[in-house]
C-alpha positions as CSV (number, residue, x, y, z in Angstrom):
1,X,0.0,0.0,0.0
2,X,1.3,3.4,-0.9
3,X,2.3,5.9,1.8
4,X,-0.3,8.4,0.5
5,X,-3.0,5.8,0.9
6,X,-1.8,4.8,4.4
7,X,-1.8,8.5,5.4
8,X,-5.3,9.0,4.1
9,X,-6.6,5.9,6.0
10,X,-4.9,7.1,9.2
11,X,-6.6,10.6,8.8
12,X,-10.0,9.0,8.2
13,X,-9.5,6.7,11.3
14,X,-8.5,9.7,13.4
15,X,-11.6,11.6,12.3
16,X,-13.9,8.6,13.0
17,X,-12.2,8.2,16.4
18,X,-13.0,11.9,17.2
19,X,-16.6,11.5,16.2
20,X,-16.7,8.4,18.3
21,X,-15.4,10.2,21.3
22,X,-17.8,13.1,20.7
23,X,-20.7,10.6,20.5
24,X,-19.6,8.8,23.6
25,X,-19.3,12.1,25.6
26,X,-22.8,13.1,24.4
27,X,-24.3,9.7,25.3
28,X,-22.7,9.8,28.8
29,X,-23.8,13.4,29.4
30,X,-27.4,13.0,28.4
31,X,-28.1,9.4,29.4
32,X,-29.2,10.1,32.9
33,X,-31.7,12.7,31.7
34,X,-32.8,11.0,28.5
35,X,-36.5,10.9,29.5
36,X,-36.6,14.6,30.4
37,X,-34.7,15.5,27.2
38,X,-37.1,13.5,25.1
39,X,-40.1,15.3,26.8
40,X,-38.4,18.7,26.2
41,X,-37.8,17.9,22.6
42,X,-41.4,16.7,22.2
43,X,-42.8,19.9,23.7
44,X,-40.2,22.2,22.0
45,X,-41.5,25.1,20.0
46,X,-39.6,24.4,16.8
47,X,-40.3,27.8,15.3
48,X,-37.6,29.1,17.6
49,X,-35.0,27.2,15.5
50,X,-35.4,29.8,12.7
51,X,-34.2,32.9,14.6
52,X,-31.6,30.8,16.4
53,X,-30.1,29.6,13.1
54,X,-30.2,33.1,11.6
55,X,-28.3,34.6,14.5
56,X,-25.7,31.7,14.3
57,X,-25.2,32.4,10.6
58,X,-24.9,36.2,11.4
59,X,-21.8,35.6,13.4
60,X,-20.2,33.8,10.5
61,X,-21.0,36.8,8.3
62,X,-19.2,39.1,10.8
63,X,-16.2,36.7,10.8
64,X,-16.0,36.9,7.0
65,X,-16.1,40.7,7.1
66,X,-13.4,40.8,9.9
67,X,-11.1,38.6,7.8
68,X,-11.7,40.7,4.7
69,X,-10.5,43.8,6.6
70,X,-7.5,42.0,8.0
71,X,-6.5,40.8,4.5
72,X,-6.9,44.3,3.1
73,X,-4.4,45.6,5.7
74,X,-1.7,43.6,3.9
75,X,-2.9,44.6,0.5
76,X,-4.9,41.5,-0.3
77,X,-8.2,42.6,-1.8
78,X,-11.2,40.3,-2.0
79,X,-15.0,40.8,-2.5
80,X,-17.4,40.2,0.4
81,X,-18.7,37.2,-1.5
82,X,-15.2,35.6,-1.8
83,X,-14.5,36.3,1.9
84,X,-17.9,34.7,2.9
85,X,-17.3,31.7,0.6
86,X,-13.8,30.9,2.0
87,X,-15.0,31.5,5.6
88,X,-17.9,29.0,5.1
89,X,-15.5,26.5,3.6
90,X,-13.2,26.9,6.6
91,X,-16.2,26.1,8.9
92,X,-17.0,23.1,6.8
93,X,-13.5,21.6,6.9
94,X,-13.2,22.4,10.7
95,X,-16.0,19.9,11.1
96,X,-15.1,17.2,8.6
97,X,-11.3,16.9,8.8
98,X,-8.9,16.1,11.7
99,X,-7.5,19.1,13.5
100,X,-10.7,20.9,14.4
101,X,-10.7,24.7,13.9
102,X,-7.0,24.6,13.1
103,X,-7.6,22.1,10.3
104,X,-10.2,24.3,8.8
105,X,-7.8,27.3,8.9
106,X,-5.2,25.2,7.1
107,X,-7.6,24.5,4.3
108,X,-8.7,28.1,4.2
109,X,-5.1,29.2,3.9
110,X,-4.6,26.8,1.0
111,X,-7.7,28.0,-0.7
112,X,-6.9,31.7,-0.5
113,X,-3.2,31.1,-1.5
114,X,-4.5,29.2,-4.5
115,X,-6.4,32.3,-5.6
116,X,-3.4,34.6,-5.3
117,X,-0.2,35.2,-7.3
118,X,2.9,33.6,-5.9
119,X,4.3,36.9,-4.5
120,X,1.3,37.5,-2.3
121,X,0.4,34.0,-1.0
122,X,2.2,34.4,2.3
123,X,0.2,37.6,3.2
124,X,-3.0,35.9,2.2
125,X,-2.3,32.9,4.3
126,X,-1.1,34.9,7.3
127,X,-4.3,37.0,7.2
128,X,-6.1,33.7,8.1
129,X,-3.8,33.2,11.1
130,X,-4.3,36.8,12.2
131,X,-8.0,36.4,11.9
132,X,-7.8,33.4,14.2
133,X,-5.6,35.4,16.7
134,X,-8.0,38.3,16.8
135,X,-10.9,36.0,17.4
136,X,-9.0,34.2,20.2
137,X,-8.0,37.4,21.9
138,X,-11.6,38.6,21.9
139,X,-12.8,35.2,23.3
140,X,-10.2,35.3,26.1
141,X,-10.9,38.9,26.9
142,X,-14.6,38.2,27.2
143,X,-13.9,35.1,29.3
144,X,-11.7,37.0,31.7
145,X,-14.3,39.6,32.1
146,X,-16.8,36.9,33.1
147,X,-14.5,34.8,35.3
148,X,-15.2,36.3,38.7
149,X,-18.8,37.3,38.2
150,X,-19.5,33.7,37.0
151,X,-17.4,32.1,39.7
152,X,-20.4,30.6,41.4
153,X,-21.2,28.6,38.3
154,X,-17.9,26.7,38.5
155,X,-18.6,26.0,42.2
156,X,-21.8,24.2,41.2
157,X,-20.0,21.7,38.9
158,X,-19.6,18.2,40.4
159,X,-17.1,15.5,39.4
160,X,-17.2,12.0,40.8
161,X,-15.1,11.3,44.0
162,X,-14.2,14.9,44.4
163,X,-15.5,17.4,46.9
164,X,-17.8,20.0,45.3
165,X,-15.9,23.0,46.5
166,X,-12.5,21.6,45.5
167,X,-13.9,20.7,42.0
168,X,-15.2,24.2,41.4
169,X,-12.1,25.9,42.6
170,X,-9.8,23.6,40.5
171,X,-11.9,24.1,37.3
172,X,-12.0,27.9,38.0
173,X,-8.2,28.1,38.4
174,X,-7.5,25.9,35.3
175,X,-9.8,28.1,33.1
176,X,-8.3,31.3,34.5
177,X,-4.8,30.0,33.7
178,X,-5.9,29.0,30.2
179,X,-7.4,32.4,29.5
180,X,-4.4,34.3,30.8
181,X,-2.0,32.1,28.9
182,X,-4.0,32.3,25.6
183,X,-4.2,36.1,25.9
184,X,-0.5,36.4,26.5
185,X,0.4,34.1,23.6
186,X,-1.8,36.1,21.2
187,X,-0.3,39.4,22.3
188,X,3.3,38.0,22.1
189,X,3.0,37.6,18.4
190,X,3.2,41.4,18.0
191,X,6.5,41.5,19.9
192,X,8.4,39.2,17.6
193,X,11.4,41.6,17.6
194,X,11.8,41.3,21.3
195,X,11.4,37.5,21.1
196,X,14.2,37.4,18.5
197,X,16.6,38.6,21.3
198,X,16.1,35.3,23.1
199,X,19.4,33.4,22.7
200,X,19.3,31.1,19.7
201,X,16.1,32.4,18.4
202,X,17.5,34.8,15.7
203,X,19.8,32.1,14.0
204,X,16.9,29.7,14.0
205,X,14.6,32.2,12.3
206,X,17.3,33.1,9.7
207,X,17.8,29.4,9.0
208,X,14.0,29.0,8.5
209,X,13.9,32.1,6.4
210,X,16.6,30.8,4.0
211,X,14.9,27.5,3.5
212,X,11.4,28.9,3.1
213,X,12.1,31.4,0.3
214,X,11.9,34.4,2.6
215,X,8.6,33.4,4.2
216,X,9.7,34.3,7.7
217,X,10.7,37.8,6.5
218,X,7.3,38.2,4.8
219,X,5.5,37.0,7.9
220,X,7.4,39.5,10.1
221,X,6.6,42.3,7.7
222,X,3.0,41.3,7.8
223,X,3.1,41.4,11.6
224,X,4.7,44.8,11.5
225,X,1.9,46.0,9.2
226,X,-0.7,44.8,11.6
227,X,1.2,46.3,14.5
228,X,1.2,49.6,12.7
229,X,-2.6,49.4,12.5
230,X,-3.2,48.5,16.1
231,X,-6.2,50.8,16.4
232,X,-8.0,48.8,13.7
233,X,-7.0,45.5,15.5
234,X,-8.5,46.8,18.7
235,X,-11.7,47.8,17.0
236,X,-11.9,44.4,15.3
237,X,-11.3,42.7,18.7
238,X,-14.1,44.7,20.3
239,X,-16.3,43.9,17.3
240,X,-15.5,40.2,17.7
241,X,-16.6,40.3,21.3
242,X,-20.0,41.6,20.4
243,X,-20.5,40.5,16.8
244,X,-19.0,37.1,17.0
245,X,-18.8,35.6,20.5
246,X,-21.9,37.3,22.1
247,X,-23.7,36.7,18.8
248,X,-23.3,33.0,19.3
249,X,-25.0,33.3,22.7
250,X,-28.2,34.8,21.2
251,X,-29.3,31.5,19.6
252,X,-29.2,29.8,23.0
253,X,-31.7,32.3,24.4
254,X,-34.1,31.4,21.6
255,X,-33.6,27.7,22.1
256,X,-34.2,28.0,25.9
257,X,-37.3,29.9,25.2
258,X,-38.4,27.2,22.8
259,X,-37.8,24.7,25.5
260,X,-39.9,26.7,27.9
261,X,-36.9,27.4,30.0
262,X,-35.2,30.6,31.0
263,X,-31.9,31.6,32.5
264,X,-30.2,34.7,33.7
265,X,-28.1,36.6,31.1
266,X,-24.9,36.0,33.0
267,X,-25.5,32.3,33.3
268,X,-26.2,31.8,29.6
269,X,-23.5,34.1,28.4
270,X,-20.9,32.5,30.6
271,X,-22.0,29.0,29.7
272,X,-21.7,29.6,25.9
273,X,-18.4,31.6,26.3
274,X,-16.6,28.9,28.4
275,X,-18.2,26.3,26.2
276,X,-16.6,27.9,23.1
277,X,-13.3,27.7,24.9
278,X,-13.8,24.0,25.6
279,X,-14.7,23.7,21.9
280,X,-11.2,24.7,21.0
281,X,-9.8,21.4,22.3
282,X,-8.8,19.5,19.1
283,X,-9.9,16.2,20.6
284,X,-13.4,16.9,19.5
285,X,-14.6,17.4,15.8
286,X,-15.8,21.0,15.6
287,X,-15.8,21.2,19.4
288,X,-18.8,18.8,19.6
289,X,-18.7,17.0,22.9
290,X,-16.4,19.3,24.9
291,X,-18.6,22.3,24.2
292,X,-21.8,20.4,25.0
293,X,-20.5,19.1,28.3
294,X,-19.3,22.5,29.4
295,X,-22.4,24.4,28.4
296,X,-24.8,21.9,29.9
297,X,-22.9,21.7,33.2
298,X,-22.8,25.5,33.6
299,X,-26.4,26.0,32.7
300,X,-27.5,23.4,35.2
301,X,-25.1,24.9,37.8
302,X,-26.9,28.2,37.2
303,X,-30.2,26.7,38.1
304,X,-31.7,25.7,34.8
305,X,-33.6,22.4,34.6
306,X,-31.3,19.7,33.3
307,X,-33.6,18.1,30.7
308,X,-34.5,21.4,29.1
309,X,-31.0,22.9,29.2
310,X,-29.5,19.7,27.6
311,X,-32.2,19.6,25.0
312,X,-31.5,23.2,24.1
313,X,-27.8,22.4,23.8
314,X,-28.4,19.4,21.6
315,X,-30.5,21.6,19.2
316,X,-27.7,24.2,19.3
317,X,-25.2,21.6,18.2
318,X,-27.6,20.5,15.5
319,X,-27.8,24.0,14.2
320,X,-24.1,24.4,14.3
321,X,-23.5,21.1,12.4
322,X,-26.1,22.1,9.7
323,X,-24.6,25.5,9.2
324,X,-21.0,24.1,9.0
325,X,-22.0,21.4,6.6
326,X,-23.7,24.0,4.4
327,X,-20.2,25.4,3.9
328,X,-19.6,22.3,1.7
329,X,-21.9,23.9,-0.9
330,X,-19.5,26.8,-1.2
331,X,-16.6,24.4,-1.7
332,X,-18.5,22.6,-4.5
333,X,-20.0,25.6,-6.3
334,X,-17.4,28.4,-5.7
335,X,-15.7,29.0,-9.1
336,X,-12.4,30.0,-7.3
337,X,-11.5,33.0,-9.3
338,X,-8.1,34.6,-8.5
339,X,-8.0,37.5,-6.1
340,X,-6.3,40.7,-7.1
341,X,-2.6,40.9,-6.2
342,X,-1.4,42.6,-3.0
343,X,-1.9,46.4,-3.4
344,X,-4.1,45.8,-6.5
345,X,-7.1,47.4,-5.0
346,X,-5.2,50.5,-3.7
């Protein structure tokens, strides 16, 4: 068997394993409340799925617009339609290939690079990475703002064979450490010149630059370009907090209303925000499983009925899967015209 065939089989097996893990997590999570979930789904007002899906799609539109602005900062011009198409394709591949969100970004980088001339492909690909960085910074800023107001939610989480208070404090500290570390890592990208002063770092980067056709130099130039537009980056980060991360919370309010269940704004916002952080774990396809466990646990900890909260989360995941799979249509029907070269639109 050829190595390429073996590699493909391994990737498929990894993907199936991830879906198996996600299915097992969901089964374990909802098994104890299966009767209540079934009753909630039976009595659910399914008309609420329409606004929930529309608001979920709205956040994808904001993501596409944000990426388009970031690409333009390095001189890569694209239409709103092209940005939306490639963003939807990224969501699609985040779900169906190994690697989760990172895997989707890799495919998105390859797609935008394929549409550009050779001399501008690095900038186009790096804009995808910068888009991911801005989104992550916004998520961690929002999470840190919620950490202490939502601390009681963590204290209500129970794990087998562990005292309730110790469980809550441990999870709280781990999430706090993750948010601070993620925020610091995202900001550190913009201080690459200071990082180059670390012993051994500069020769390593020069070696990588020589053997990548100057890619490292171009990436550093792109970082400097973004750093020189820090006001725009701050605006896009704030926009992402409200137009992306809080926008993904809105569907849950509609779903809870459809399940005849209501929760406080802080509880629902915190549950979805920390659930989105759990969804970043590459162990789960598209975050399915990790996100569901976290959201359901925090909603129940906040006083919501388990069956109704878990039914709403299952429907939320269903909406997410359908929206992501619809990105496959863009992959099939997008003609893939070349984008103008860097600086071509200026």
